[in-house]
N, C-alpha and C positions, 0 to 999 in steps of 0.2 A: 504494500500500500504506500501511497505517497507520503503518509505521515512518518514512515520509516526511512524516507529517502534522504534525510538530512539529520545532522546531530543538533541537539538543542544548544542554542547559544543564549547565554544570559550574562549580561554585563551591566554593571552599575557604576555610575560616576558621580562626582560631586562638583562639577564645574559650574561656575556662575555664568549667567547670560551676560552679553557684552553691554547691554543698555538696561538701565533701571529707570522706569518712568515713575515708579511709586516713591513718594516721599514719606518714609515710615515715621511714625510718631510714637513708637513703643519704647519704653524706657527700661525694659527688662533685659539686662545684659546676657542672661543665660538662655535666651529663647532658642538660638541656633544650636547651641550645645545639646540641649535637651532633645530637640528634634533630630539631630544627627545620630544620637544614641539609638534612635528607633529605626534607622535606615535598614539594618539587616532584617528586622521583622517585617517592615514594609515590603522589601524585596520578596520575601517569602510569600506574603499574601498575594502579590501580583503574579508570582511564578506559579503558585498553586491554582490560581484562577485561570491562567492561560492553559494549564494542563487539563483542568476539569472541564473547561468550556471548549476545548479543541480549537484553540486559536493558532492559526499558522504563524502569525507574527504579531508583535505588540511593541509599542514604545510608550513610556509614561514619564511624568515629571512631577516633582514636588517643588512648590514655590513658597518662599517665605519673604515677606516684606519686599515684594517686587523682584526678587531674584530667583532664578531657577537653581536651587541648591542641590538637587539630587535628580538623577535620571536613571532609567533602566531600559534595557532592550531585551527582547525575547524572540527566538524563532526565526522564521524565514519570510522574506518579502516576496520571493519569487520561487515557486516550487519547481519550475522548469530547470533552472540552473543553480538552485539552492543558494540564492543570494540572501545573505543574512540581513536581518533588520539592523540598521545602525541609527545613530542619533539623528542623522540628516535624511533618513528615509522619509519620503513624502506619502502621506495617506490622504484619501478623500475623506473629508470630515462631515459630509452629509449635512444634517440639519443644524449643526453647529455654525453653518454659514448664515443662518437666519438673522443673527444679531448684527452681522455686517450690513445686510439689507435694511434692517431697522435703523441702524446708525446712519446710513445714507439718506433715508427718508427724513430723519430728524435733522441732519445737517442741512438739507434743502429747506426744511421748515425754519431753522434758525436763520437762514439766509433770506427768508421772506418769499421763497419761490413756491411754497405750498403751505396749506394749513392742515392739521390733522383732522379737522372736522369738515374738510372738503368732501363732497360726495365723490365716490369712486368714479362715477360717470363724467365728472368734470375733466378727468385726466385719461380715461379710457372710454371713448365714445360708445363702443359696443356694449358697455355696461348699463347705459341709460335705459335700456328696455328690460333689464333684469328685474323681476318682481320678487320681493321677499315672501316669506311664508304666509304672513297674514296682512290684511289690509290696514291694520293699525300699527304696523311696524314703522320704526323710524327709517329715515333714509340711510343707506349704507355708506359709511365713511371710511377714510383711510385708517382712522383710529380703530374701527371694528376689525379691520384686517390685521393691524399691528398686534392687538391684544387677543386675537383669536376668539372673539365672540360675535363674529359675523353671521354665524348660523350655518356654515357649510358642514357637511359630515366629515368625520375623521377619514382621511384618505391616503394613509401610508401605502398600502399595496398598489393602489392605482397611481398615486402621485409619484411614487419612487421610480416608476417605469416611464415617466414622461419627461425626465430630466433633459433629454435632447430635443424636445419639441421646439419648433420655430415660433417666431412672433406671429406669423400668419396662422399657425395652428392654434395658438392661444387665443387670438382674436376671433377665429372661427368658432372655437369652443364657447366663448362668451356670447357671441352673436346668436348662437343656436339656442341659447337659454340655459339657465342654471337652476338646480334644485337645492332646497335648503332643508336641513334637519331640525332647525330651531329658528324662531324669530331673532333678528339681530339684536344684540345688546342684552340677551337674557341668560345665555349659558355659554361657558367656555367649551370649545371643542377644537382639537388640534387640526390645523388646516395647512397643507402644503400649497393648495391652490391659492389661498390668500396671500402667501408670500411670493408665489409666482406672479400674481397680479401686482404686488408692491414693486417687484423688480421692474415690471413693465412701466409702472408709474415713474420710477427713477429714470428710466430710459427716455420717456416722453418729456418729463420736466427738465432734465438736464441737457437734452439734445444729443446725448451720447449713449451707446450701449451701457447698460448698468454694470457690466463686467469692467469696462474701461473706466467708468466713473468711480467705482469702488476701489479699483486698483490705483488710480491716480490720486484720489482724494482721501483714502483711508490706509490702504496697504503700504504704499510707498512712503508716506509721511511717518509711519510707524516703523519703517525699516524692514518690512516683511517682503524681502526681495525674492524669497524662495516659495512664495505662495502664488499659485496660478489657478486658472479655471479649466484648462484643457490638459488631459493626461498625456497627449502626444507631445507636449512641450517639456516633459520631464525626461531626463536621461534614464534609460532602462535600468541602470544599476541603482537608481535612487527611488524608483517607483514601487510602492507596495501594490502588487496585483491582488484582486479580490477573489475570495473563495467561499464556498458554502460547504458545510459538513453534512454529508449525505451518505447513508448506507455505510457508515464507518470509514469513510474516506473523504478527503477534500476534493472538490470538483471546481474547476475554474468558473468564475462568474464574469460574464462579459462586462466590460467597462463601457458605460454610455458616454458619448460625447457631451460637451456642455451645450446648453441651449437656453431658451427663455425661462425654463423652470430651474435653472441653476441658482437663481436667487433664493430658492428654498433649500438647496443642498449641494451645490456644485464645487465648492472650494477644495483645493488640494494644497496641503501645507506640511511644514515640518514642526517638530516639537519646539525648537528654538524660536521659529517665527511666531508660532501661536502663543508662546510665553510672553512675547512682546505685547501682544494684544491683551492678554489677561492682566499684565502689569499695568497697561493703560487703563483698564477698568478699575483696578485696585487704587490707582492714583486719584480716582474721584473722591476717595475718602481719606481723611475727614474733610468736611466743608471748611474752607479757610480763605484767607485774604491774599495769599501770594500769587505769583504769576500763573495764569490759566491758559496754557498753550495746548496745541494738539488738534487733530481733525475735528473734534467737537469739544465743547466746554465740559467741565466737571459736572455742572448741574444737569446737562443733557445726559451724561452717562448715568448719573444717579436716577434720572427719570426712567432710563431703561431698566434699572434695577427695582423700581417700585412695583408693587402689586396692583395692576390695573384691572385684572379680571380674576375673580376668585375661582379656584379649581375645587378645593375641598379640604377636609380635615381628617387626620388619621391619628391613631394611637399606636405607639410602639412599646411593647413590653420587653423587659430584660435588655434594654439598650445599654451599651457601655457607659452612657452618660448618666442614666438613672433607671430606677426600676420601671418607671412609666414615663414616657415622653409623648406629649401631644404636639402635633405639628399642623399648622395651617399653610396651605400652598396656593400659589396663584401664578399668573403670567404677567410679565411686564411687557416690554417691547423687544421681542426676539430673545427673551431670556425668561426662565422660570425662577421663581423666588419662593422662599419658605421662611417661616419663623416658628421656632418651637418653644416649649415650656421651659427649656434651659436657657432661653434668650440667645439662641444661636441663629443668626440670620444668614441664610445661604442663598447664593445666586448660582444658577447652573443652566446647562443645556446639554442634551444628548444628541447624537446623530446616528442614523442607521440607514443604510442603502444596501441593495444587493452587492455583497462583497466587502462591506465595511461596517464597523461599529465604533463609536467614540463617545466621549463625555468629558466635560470640564466643569469644575465647580470652585467657588471661592467664598471665603467668609471675610467680608471687608473689615469688620471690627476686630478680627484676630490676625489678619495679615497672612492667611494661609490659603493655598490654592493647589488643586490637583488637575492634571491633564492626562488623558489616556486615549490612544488610538490603537485599533486592531484591524486586520484584514480578513475578517470572517463576516458573512452576512448577518447583520443585526447583532453583532457581538455585544453581550450585556455589560458594557463598561460602566454603566450607572451603578450596578450592584457592587462592583469592586471599589469604585471611588467612594461610594457611600460608606462601605466597611472601613476603608483606610482612613477616611476623614474622621469617623467616630473614634477609631483607634488613636489617631493623633490627638484629638481634643481630649480624650480620656487620659492619655499617658504623657503628653508633652507639656501640659499645664500652660497653655497659651491664653493668658487672660485677655479680656477685652481692652481695647485701646483706652488709655486714660483720657478723660475729658479735662481740658484746662479749666482752672478756677477763674471765673470772670472777676473783675475788680469789685463789682457790686455784690457778688455772692460772698467774696471774702470779707468785705466790710460789714455786710449784714449778719454774717455768721458770728463775728466778734461781738457785735452789738447784742445779738440774741442771747449769747451766753451770759453777758453782763446783766441783761434784763432779767433773765430767769433766776439769777442768783442774788442780784442787788436791787433791781428795779430803779435804776437812775432815771430821773425825769427827762433829762436831755435825750438819752437813747430811746426812751419810750416814745417821746414826741417825734423824733427824727425817723425812727426805724419801723414803727408799727403802723400798718394801714388801719383806717377807722373801723373796718369790720371786725378786727380782732376783739375789741372790747364790746362790740355789738353781739358777737357770737358767744361770748362768755364774759361774765362779770369779772372786773379786775381782781376782786378779792378771791374769786374762785380760781383764777389763773395763778395767783400767788400761792394759794394753798396746794394746788396741784403740783407746782414746781417744788415746794418744800417737801411734799410727800415723796416725790420721785427721787430727789437728792438724798433724803433720809433713808430710803429703801436700799440704796446701793452702798451706803457706808462711807467712811473716810479712810484714807485721803482720796480725793477725786482727781482723776486724770482726764483731761479733755483733749481729744484728738483734733487734727486739722479737718476742715470741711471736706467732704467727699462729694464732688459735684455729680448730679444726675443729668443736668443740662446747665445752661448758662444762668438759669433763674431758679434752680431747685437743688437742694443738697441734703446731706446727712452729716451729723456730727456724733462721733462715738464718745460717750461719757462713761467712765469706769470708776468704780469704788472698790472698797475692800470686800464687800459682800454681794455685789451685783453690777449690772451695767444696763444702759439703755442707749438707743439711737434717738437723736433729736432731729426729726424730719421737718423741713420748712420749705415754703414756696414763696417767691416774690411776685409782686404785681407786674402787669405789663406797662406800667406808666414810664414816662421818660426818666423819672427818678424812682426806681422801683423800691417798694417797701414790703415788709413781711406781711403776708395775708393769711398764711396757714401754718400752724405749729402743731406738731404731734410728738408725743412721747411713745416710742416703740420699745416695748419690753423685750429683752433678749434672754 
């Protein structure tokens, strides 16, 4: 069998990418060291996944704070001549291409050349006769296409085979009429057709084929010089050919040429090139005042990461992170997002086509990212990246990015401590909003504070304010027999004052 025609190759390196777009704001000096200690176990997880899932070849990378700090390769890119996968092997990344299309649409929006609430028919004339499912449906807009609540049925088997379709074929498809599974704006449902249409919008609005537009306006500015749309532009020694696992052997999967549906899944790239793209997304966090350069603004990238269409909620038992983890998930613009009960915010997207499977995910407020490509039809790379990320979060102790203390939060925290211990009139007048004594009588406030300080005993240690955002924080107060957190929130006034005070028993 073909699977015995080559020896297993598994190499792992720890080389850094040449360019770092991300401006890290993590103060923990041991982050990389703790992560590095996990690399052997991470390699083993990927290696066993490749074996169990019959992957001909695979490449993966771990990123920390904008750098590709670890990579691994496995197996074979080409079973005909047993070409081993190497770090620069190019894989078709399928639906991971969608966020590039979304970024192009948003770039044109930022330039004033389209609006997200434009009717699709404004840019694709053939769409003007398309009728949604119900007569009371809203008009179908570019926003519906971006966030996948347009109402088209999930179309992976059908859409994946249309990659090479021409513009004429796409326009004929639309002109012939389209069917909907749901009214627009009501339900999320994955749509390749929607992103094929968005690619055509980019072509029509920019006046250039969307492939050329994305290459010139996004890929090249990011230094992604080894990312292309057509497989015949890749040297044979660098191209991962696609295979499917069938009847206990690998069978070649024909590679489709790029066409108008490439906007939903046509890009071919390398691990290092794609790491530049992921670093660019990580660079959007945290929001800040420094120079804002790149193909699109940081705010636009964060807009891509936001949950615009709700997908659903799940519960995971026996997670490495906790006994029970609840997670809500949704779709942004070309990216899937989730937030769980452990306060882990993930951004991700998978890709699957005949011959290929891929996935990437990143956690902006922890500075960690994973990328994995394979050359087997619909290779389940989401499953392994999810397992590895949970393993890293559980074992590497990567805390959330620290929020800087704003001047107002620092000033009001000092005043609050003085007020609750001594009640100086000047601080009370300056720092407390009028509602504080409307919500609780001053005498009751003073008694509550005395009881709390008495409960924890002497001596008392008061920690620095821990910001939850620029106008909210906690102060840890510890005594000989107990402790409490002092939670407070400031008002939205130009001169913010304390509006909410709570004693949280620990």
